[in-house]
N, C-alpha and C positions, 0 to 999 in steps of 0.2 A: 763323674762319668768315665773318665780315663782310668781311674782307680778300679771301678767296677769291671771294666773291660779287661784290665790286667789280671784281676782276680779270677774272672771266668776262664781266661786262657790258661792260667797256671793250674787251676783245678782240672780243666779238660785234659791238659798234658799229663798231670799226675794220675788221673783216673785211667788214662789210656794204658799206662804201664803197671797198673795194680795187678792185672792178670796178663802178664807179658806173653804167656803161651798163646792165649787166644788172640792177642794183638798181632803176634808174629805170624800166626796162621792166616789171619785176615790180610796182613801185609803181603804175604806170599801169594794169596789168591788175587789181590789187586794187581800186584806187579806182574805176575804171570799173565793175567788177563790183558793188561796194557801192552805187554811184550807181544802177546799173540795177535792183538789187534794191529799194532804197528807193523809187525813182521809180515802178517798176511797181506795187509794193504800194500806193503813194499813189494811183495812178490807179485801181486796183481798189477801194480803199476809197472814193475819191471817186465812182466810178460807182455803187457800191451805196448810198452815202449819198444821192446825188442821186435814185436810184430810190426809196429809202424816203421821202425828203422829198416828192418829187412824188406818190408813192402816198398819203401821208398828206394832202397837199393835195387829192388827188382824192377821198379818202373824204368829207370831210377830218376831221382830228382824230386825236389819239393814242388816244383811247378813244371808243367809241360805245355808246349805249344804245338797244335796240330791244325791241319785243314779242318774246317767245320764238319766235313763228312767222313773224316778219317776213322773215327771210332766205330761208326756203323759199317764202314767198308775199308779195312786197312790195306788197300791195294795201292799200286803205283799211280793210279788215276787221281788219288787224293793226296797230293804232295804240297809242300810249301816252299817258298824261296826266302832266303835270309834277307833282312832289310839292307838296302844299299848303304855305302859309306863305311866308315871305320867302325865295324860292329864291335870290335874288342873294346874300344874306348867308350862306346855308347853303353855297353853293359857295365863297364867299370864305373862310369859316372852314376849309374843307377844303384851302385853299391851291391851288385850281385856278385857272389863269391865265384861261382863257376857256371859255365854253360857248355852244352855239348850238342851240336847238331848231329843227327844220325839218320840213317836209312833203316827202316824196320818193316819187313814184309814177311808174309807167310811163305814157307818154302818146303820142299821135300829133300831130304838128304839121303843119299844112297851110297852104301859101301859095297864091297864084294859079296857080302852075305845078307844084308838086311837094308831096309829103308824105314824112315820115320818122318812124321810131320813135325816141323820145327819152326822157329821164328829166326829168320836171317837178319842179323843186325850189322850194318856197316858203321864203323865208329872211327873216331880219332882217339887212338890209345892214350895220348897225353892227357886229353880232357877227361876221358872216362876214369882214369886212375885218380884224378883229382876229386871226383865225386864218389869214389869208392863203389863203382858199379859192379854188378854181377859180371864175372869173367876176369876181374882184375887179380884174383887170388889163384895164381898158377901153381898147380901141384906137380906137374910134370911137363918137360919141354920149356918153351919160352912164350912170352906174351907177344902180341902184335907190336910192331915198332913204329909204324907210321900209317897215315891214311892210304898210302900206296902199297902196303904190305899185302901180298896176294895169298898168304897162308890163312888158315882158319884155326880158331881156338874153340874147342867143344868141351862139354862137361864130362867128368869121369863116368857118370851113369850112362850118358848117351854113347860114349865110346864102348862101354860094355854091351849095350843093346845092339850096336852096329858091328860088334866084334872087330873093332879097328883099334889103332894105337898111333902114337906120335910117329911121324915119318911116312905114314900110308896116305893114299889119295882117296878122296871121296868126291861125289858129284852132287852139286846143289842145283835144284830146278825151281824156277819161279815163273812169274808172268810179267811181261813188259807192258808199256803203255798201249801197244797195239793189240793187247790180249793174246800175244803169241807166247808160247812156252819157250823160255830161254834156260840154258844150263851152262854150267862151267865146272871144270875140274879144279879142285883145291887140294893142297897138301896139309894134313893136320900137323900143326907146329907146336901145339900145347893143349894140355887138359887142365881145366879149372875146377876148383871145388867151391861149393856154395853152402851157406847155412841151411837153406831149404833144399832138400834133395830134388824136388820137382824142377827147380831152376836148372839143375845140371842136365836135365833131359829136354829142356824147352829151348835154350838159346844156342845159336851158332854165331860166332863173331868173326868178322873180317874187316880189312881196311875199307873205309867209307868210299874212297874214290874207286876202288876196284869193284865194289858192289854197284855203284852208280853207273859205271861203264857196262857192267853185265846187264843191267836193266834198261840202259839207254835213256837215262833221265837227266843227263847233264849235271848241274849243280844242285838240283832240287833235293830236298830231304823230307823224311816222313814226320820228324818231330824235332823239337829242341827241348832238351832237359835243362832245367835251371835249378841251381842249389843256393840256398840262403843260409844264414847263420843258425837259425832255429826253426825246426819244422812246425813248431807251435805258432810262430809269428809269420804266418804265410800270406795273410790277406794284403798287407802293404806290398809284398813282393809280386803278387798277382797284378795289382794295379800298375806297378812300374813296368812289368813286362808287356801289359796291354798297351801302354803308351808307346813303347818301343816299336810294336808291330802295328800301331795305328788302328787297332780294333779290327783288322782285316782277318785275323786268324782266331781260332778257339784257344783261349788261355785258361787252363784249369789247374787248381791246386790238387795236391795228393788226396785231400778229403773228397773231392768230387770225382777223382779218377778211381779211387778205391773206397766205395761207400761202406764196405764191411769194416775196414780199419777205422773210418770216421765214427761209425756207430759204436765200435768198441770203446772209444774214448768217453762217449756218453754213458754207456752201460756200466763202466767201471765205477763211476760215482755212485750209482745205485748199489753196486756190490759193497762199496765201502760203507754206506749207511746201514745196509742190512747186517753186515758183519759186526759193526759196532753195537747195534741193538742186540744181536744174539749173545755176544760176549757179555754185554752189560747186564742182561737179564740174569745170567748165571751169577755175576758179581753182586747184583742187588740183593739176592736172597741171602748171601753170606753177610753182606753189610748190615742189612736190617736185623738178621738173627744175632749178630754180634752186639748191636746196640740194645736190642731187646733184652738179651741175657745180662748185659752190663747194668741196665736199668733195674732188672728184676733183683739182682744181687744187692742193689743199693737203694731199695725202696725206703727203708728206715732212715738211711742217711739223707735221702732227698727230702723226706718228711721233716727231719730235724732242721735242715737248712731253711725250709719253708717256715717252720715254726719260729726260727730265730730271726725271720724278717727278710730272707732273700725272696725277691719277686719271682713269680712264675716265668716272666720273660727272661730272667737270668738263667733259670734252669733250662729253658728251651734253648737259649744261646749256648749254654755249656755243652749240651748233647750234640748240637749241630757243629760246634767247633771241634768236638772229638771226631766226628765223621770227616770233617775237612782235613784235620791232621792225618787221619788214616789214609784218606784219598791222596793227599799231596805227597806223603812219603811213598806210598805204593806206586803212584804214577811216576815219581822221580826214579825209583828203582827200575820200573818197567822201561822207561825211556833209555836209561843207561844200558840195560840188558839188550834192548833192540839195537842201539848204536854199536855195542860191542859185537853183536851177532853180524852186523853189516861189515865190520872191520875184518871179521874172520872169513868172509866170503868174497875176497877181491876178484876171484876168477869166476864167480857165479856158482850156480848149483847144477850139477850134471843130472839131467833128466833123460838121458839117452835111452833108458829102459822104456820110456813112454814116447819115444821118438815118432812112432807111426801115428799115434793119436794126436800128438802136438803138431805134426806136419799138416794134418787135416785142418787145424785151426790157423795155420800159417805161422806157427811159432817155431823157434829153433830148439835144438836139444840141450842148450845151456841157458839157464834162467838167471838173469842178473837183477836181484832185488834192488829197488830204487826208493830211497827215503825222500819223501816230499815234506818239506817243512809245514806246508799248509795242512797236510794230513795229520801230522803230529799235534798241531794246534787244535785241530778239530777233535781228535780223539781225547786229548786232555780236557778240553773245555766241555765236551759232551759228557764224559764220565764224571767230571767234577760237578757239573750242573745237576745231572740226574741222580748222582750219589747224594747230594745235599737234599734233593727232592725226596729221595727214598727215606732219608733220616728224619724227615719232618713228622711222620706219623708216630714213631716211638718217642721223639722229643716232645711232641705235643701231649702225648699221653702222660709223660713224666711230669710235665709242668702243671697238669690238671689234678694231681694228687691232692687229697685233703690231708693236711699235716697230721691230725690226730689219728686218722685211719692208717696212714703210712707208717707212723712211729710204732703203732701197736701191732702192725702186721707181722706175722711170724714167717 
């Protein structure tokens, strides 16, 4: 049995290289197809991953805590108070990396020349920089230094819209708890840049204590942003935060806060499957054609082996083993090509020419392909399985030849 298997494998390997040009062409097709599958999936994963990370940074935080009515009415009437006690130690015991209480209310910003609707965010700069929030990447001027910093940091795009710059004063207007309009003058101390241009027009940052005094809300905050080690492992984090707040506030993961990003994670798996099927259909025609031609050239040889006593099952096995060799070598080359391609793109792919269209999808202008080991395993397994399946037809046909007819066939 072992001897027969060894003979079949040796014959399959030798037959593979009898017409080396055809074999090389087929290997090129398989390897390029495997590379295309893995690389395209890596780009899709990278795009969605960037969108999720940018979305979390725009929220920011993997988990957020709000008043139950805040999302329907983000006003100063729907605020929360932090749990009493040593909150720092409580969050640390819960193995939460960072948390940041902030005030976040709709406002109108006015300069000497224009006014815009914005979101005023009162922050603790030290905590915001830890969770890499929007506004932490200062391109001009300086960042906020403390919760008592009375300056404001705005985006470059908003500064252009308002025709203002660092050092100039602007006025921010909002509403207090008594439904009275309150306003305060601020000096622009810094301009931030963001991956998503829309964020540069949306947010205005100031010290949290200063904003609380302006709105007359004491120590109350609009939300608490929480960051964990991995945005994919969010459910345990949600449960821990709910326990800290005793279930009195609304605790939501980023998936619930941004359903679009959550849906993209599900859709991407469908894209992966469709892409694998499309590429494989193209590969399968080449694979079957190669095997059919190889069998056609060796009809008399196959007939002779059958006449000498080789069983049809051995002929079937030989053809299938040939296809397995082809697939394994082609997939190995394709995997190496994909890995090398990833190494050549450490800084990502610049797609700034498509920036406007990508911005509508919530993606940045630099795409970072991401290789997922699970995707590589799926691609290789899928192609190998379907490739063997595609080779069954020509292999079965070869094993059904009548020895006399095959030997005498011209």
